[in-house]
N, C-alpha and C positions, 0 to 999 in steps of 0.2 A: 431457448427457454431460460437458461441460467443468466444470459445477458440481461434480459428484462428484469429479473429478480435483483440482480446486482445494481442495475441502474436505479431501480426504485429504492433500494437500501441507501445508496449514495446520496440521493436527494434528501433523505432524513438523517443522515449520519451526523454525529456531533464529535467534538474533540474528545469528549468523555468516552465515546465508543473506541476511539483510537487508543487512549490511555488504558482502558480496561483490556482490550485485546492484546496490547503490547505486554502488559504485566502478566497476563495469563501465559504468555510465551517467553517470559523471562527477558524481555527487552525493556530497558529502563531509559526512557526518552526525557530529554530536557525540554523546556517550553519552546525553544526555537525549532527543535526537531518536530515536535507535535504540530506547531503552526505550519511548518513546511509540508509535512505529510498531509495534513488536512486540506490545505490549499491545493496541493498537487492532485490528490484524489478527486476533489471536487471539479477541478478544471481540466484534468488530463486523463480521466478514467477511460475515455475512448482509446487513447494512445496506449494506456496500460493493458487494455484488453485486445490490442492488435498485436501483430507480429513484430512491431517496432518498439515494444515495451522497454528494451534495453536503453533507449534514448533517455527515458525518465530516470533510470537508475544511474546512468552516466552523469546526468545533471545533479542528482542527489548527493553525489560525492562531495560537493561544496557545502552541503547543509547538514548532513547526517554523519555522525562518527562512523569510521570504517567498520568497527565491531557491530554496531547496530544495523548498519546498512547490509552487512553480510547476513545477519539473522533475518532481516526483513526480506531480502532477496530470496533466501532459501524458503521462507514461508510462502512467498509469492509463487515461486516455481512449484512448490508442492500443491498449493490450491489450484493453480493454473492447470497443472496436469490432471488433477482430480476432477475438475469441473468442466474443462474445455477440451481436453485431449485424451479422454478415457477410451 
């Protein structure tokens, strides 16, 4: 059920949604990071929702600062555990 909700949200997601969410979580992204995250979510959400999600985070090391990536990863794991593996 959550998968379909997430899929529908991603279809309508904007870069502004990413900025807003990141700021609410004390993550300050530059424009390159925002663009990368937006593109990655739009194109690789299936991989992010699979057991192979670490591949996406390994690739992100080249585009997102290590501090931001660590915060994003921790948030991702928290939400993943809350909605997919409860």
